[in-house]
C-alpha angles and dihedrals in degrees: 000000000000133000085269085075087081109121092024127116112272110262117258110263141157125197139172120232131217089264092052096254121142116237124189137169090277099046093093099034110158094030134079112259122207105198106187124183120204131178105238142353115252100016117126100252095040090048092049092048092049091048091052093051088046093048092051095044096108087054090050089050089053092059093045093253131146126205121218122177122203129196137148093249117112129254092264092054090048092047090054092044090049094048094046094047098034094239115175099181124087123269118201113223097219096181093151092046093231095134092041091052092045087060094036099236099133110110139172107259132186126211127164091353094304124116121217143150118260145149119286105219101254138156131209120197108206116197122227091259090056103260130128103257101176139358130208116190125186091013122208105213102218107093095355097118090049091050090053092051091046089054093052093047089050090050088054092054094058 
């Protein structure tokens, strides 16, 4: 999926949240869905990103938007992350990478001389009618949650 996907119907996906609930592309029909992909629970950038979305959650609620985070960590890791950070929005435990692959966010990465596959920090804004409204790739965390919220507000003005 590239940025040219903007305007297209959201890819079909199913994921399991920390609470064991199943989420798919129609779960939040009628609402904005901020589907953000992050590399790993309890790492500095991922923690800051989650805290930023949590801090702005009341503002996202005001614009009829739901936040859902996705990483390849398991439900137990997500539960610890949510408890430690006070997160109240759902996280999908994408251990089989099915949601990540549906949105084409798996990339080859290198760390300490080793090559591996991992999530490229990305966010997809899904409109209430189920279309991809905006895509952010290679997200830089500072100011990102605010930019997503601003995009929703701008869309509401048009």
